[in-house]
C-alpha positions in Angstrom: 0.1 0.0 0.0 1.3 3.4 -1.0 1.3 6.2 1.6 1.5 9.9 1.3 1.2 13.0 3.5 -1.1 15.8 2.6 0.5 19.1 3.8 -1.2 22.3 4.6 -1.4 25.3 2.4 -1.2 28.7 3.9 -3.7 30.6 1.8 -7.3 32.1 1.9 -9.0 30.1 -0.8 -12.3 31.9 -0.3 -11.4 34.8 -2.5 -11.1 35.1 -6.3 -8.5 32.8 -7.6 -6.7 32.0 -10.8 -4.5 29.3 -12.1 -1.2 31.1 -11.8 -1.8 32.0 -8.1 -3.0 28.4 -7.2 -0.1 26.9 -9.1 2.4 29.0 -7.0 0.7 28.0 -3.8 1.2 24.3 -4.8 4.8 24.7 -6.0 6.4 23.5 -2.8 4.3 20.3 -2.4 5.6 16.9 -3.3 4.9 15.7 -6.8 3.4 12.2 -7.0 3.1 10.0 -10.1 0.4 7.6 -11.5 2.8 4.8 -12.4 0.5 1.7 -12.2 -0.7 0.5 -15.6 -2.7 -2.4 -14.0 -4.1 -3.8 -17.3 -1.1 -3.3 -19.6 -1.7 -6.4 -21.7 -5.1 -5.3 -22.8 -4.5 -1.5 -22.5 -0.7 -0.9 -23.1 -0.9 2.9 -23.6 0.2 4.8 -20.6 0.0 8.6 -20.4 2.5 10.6 -18.2 0.5 11.8 -15.2 1.6 13.7 -11.9 -0.3 15.2 -9.2 0.1 17.2 -6.0 -2.5 17.5 -3.1 -2.7 20.0 -0.2 -5.3 21.2 2.2 -6.6 24.2 4.2 -9.2 24.3 7.0 -11.9 24.4 4.4 -10.5 23.0 1.3 -8.7 20.2 -0.4 -6.6 21.2 -3.4 -5.6 18.9 -6.2 -3.3 19.6 -9.1 -2.8 17.3 -12.1 -0.4 17.4 -14.9 -1.0 15.1 -17.9 0.8 14.5 -21.1 -1.2 12.2 -23.6 -1.5 11.6 -27.3 -5.2 12.7 -27.6 -7.1 15.5 -25.7 -10.9 15.0 -25.5 -13.3 17.1 -23.6 -16.8 16.2 -25.1 -18.9 16.5 -21.9 -19.7 19.9 -20.5 -22.8 19.2 -18.2 -22.3 18.0 -14.6 -22.7 14.3 -13.9 -22.3 13.3 -17.5 -19.9 10.4 -18.7 -16.7 12.4 -18.0 -14.7 9.1 -17.7 -15.0 8.7 -21.5 -13.0 12.0 -22.0 -9.4 12.8 -20.9 -10.3 12.4 -17.3 -8.6 12.4 -13.8 -10.3 10.8 -10.8 -9.8 10.9 -7.0 -11.5 8.4 -4.8 -11.4 9.0 -1.1 -12.8 7.4 2.0 -13.0 9.0 5.6 -14.4 5.9 7.3 -11.9 3.2 6.8 -13.0 2.3 3.2 -16.7 1.4 4.1 -17.8 4.2 2.0 -16.1 6.6 -0.4 -16.6 9.5 -2.7 -15.6 9.4 -6.4 -14.5 12.8 -7.9 -14.1 12.6 -11.7 -13.2 15.6 -13.7 -12.4 15.9 -17.5 -9.9 18.3 -18.9 -12.2 21.2 -19.3 -13.3 20.9 -15.6 -16.7 19.1 -16.1 -17.3 17.1 -12.9 -19.1 14.0 -11.6 -19.1 13.3 -7.9 -20.6 10.1 -6.3 -20.9 8.5 -2.8 -21.5 5.2 -1.4 -20.1 1.6 -1.0 -18.3 -0.5 -3.6 -21.6 -1.8 -4.9 -22.1 0.5 -8.0 -25.7 0.1 -8.1 -26.1 1.5 -4.6 -24.1 4.6 -5.2 -25.6 7.9 -5.5 -24.3 11.1 -7.2 -24.3 14.4 -5.6 -26.6 17.2 -6.9 -25.4 19.6 -9.6 -25.4 22.6 -7.2 -23.1 20.7 -4.8 -20.6 19.6 -7.6 -20.4 23.1 -9.0 -19.0 24.3 -5.7 -15.8 22.7 -6.8 -13.7 25.2 -8.6 -11.6 24.1 -11.5 -8.7 25.9 -13.3 -7.4 24.2 -16.5 -4.6 25.0 -18.9 -4.5 23.0 -22.2 -1.3 23.1 -24.4 -0.8 21.8 -27.9 2.4 22.1 -29.9 2.3 19.8 -32.7 2.4 16.3 -31.4 3.1 17.5 -27.9 -0.3 17.7 -26.1 -0.6 18.3 -22.4 -3.0 19.7 -19.9 -2.9 20.7 -16.2 -5.9 21.2 -14.0 -6.2 22.6 -10.3 -9.3 21.5 -8.3 -10.3 23.6 -5.2 -12.6 21.2 -3.4 -14.7 22.5 -0.4 -14.7 20.0 2.4 -18.4 20.6 2.6 -18.7 18.4 -0.4 -17.9 15.6 1.8 -21.3 16.0 3.5 -21.6 12.5 4.9 -18.5 12.8 7.0 -17.8 15.4 9.8 -14.3 16.8 8.8 -12.9 19.0 11.6 -9.4 19.2 12.8 -7.9 17.4 9.9 -4.2 17.5 11.1 -3.1 13.9 11.9 -6.2 12.3 10.4 -5.6 9.2 8.4 -7.8 8.5 5.3 -7.6 6.3 2.3 -8.0 6.7 -1.4 -6.6 6.3 -5.0 -5.9 8.7 -7.9 -6.6 7.6 -11.4 -6.3 8.7 -15.1 -8.7 7.2 -17.7 -10.3 7.9 -21.2 -12.6 5.2 -22.1 -13.4 6.7 -25.4 -10.0 7.9 -26.5 -8.2 6.3 -29.4 -6.1 4.4 -26.9 -8.2 3.7 -23.8 -6.2 3.6 -20.5 -6.9 3.0 -16.9 -3.8 4.0 -14.7 -3.6 4.5 -11.0 -1.4 5.8 -8.1 -1.9 2.7 -5.9 -1.8 -0.8 -7.6 -5.0 -2.5 -8.4 -5.1 -6.3 -8.5 -8.2 -7.2 -10.4 -8.5 -9.1 -13.8 -10.5 -6.3 -15.5 -10.4 -2.4 -15.2 -12.4 -1.3 -12.2 -11.5 1.8 -10.1 -14.3 0.9 -7.6 -12.3 -1.3 -5.4 -11.6 0.3 -2.1 -9.5 -2.5 -0.9 -6.8 -1.3 -3.1 -6.8 2.3 -1.8 -3.6 3.8 -0.5 -3.2 5.6 2.9 -3.0 9.3 3.4 -2.4 11.4 6.4 -2.9 15.1 7.0 0.4 16.6 8.1 
């Protein structure tokens, strides 16, 4: 099981923000990689993906950096099938993996957030008004065959409404980070923590890694 420490960010994130300001706030945080291509025989393509994560008393902040051969941002409405696009995902549990939230965003910042157990049929999605509280800041770059994008998500802790999140410092949680693109020319399903399952499936909390708030 991989482990990481989520460090605090000394900033007021309630005010107006922009990508440059947020990127500077994240600059000192440790960079992590999505290195696990769990189903490489069937889906050999592996984009380059890195991420950083930090927090304040009211927010989680995620920054992704992606280099991939195809950029797709078809879905523009909340709770659509963003996993079919160039998509990054963060699954997180605050109760020892009994329940978890799945936060999925495509490269243009369209989001989907669900909650529940690993039984997919029993999971529910948050309302549009709740998901739209997550602020996203994207930068997309194309230079010939060089295609890359980066996105910062500012996630209010109030989004995690089924858990009481106070005094985060020292708290241990579990989760995983993913990159996918089901409808890209070369579909892929990569993760931060390794998943041991015969077919692509991110909804397996037994393979979540450990995170502690520093």
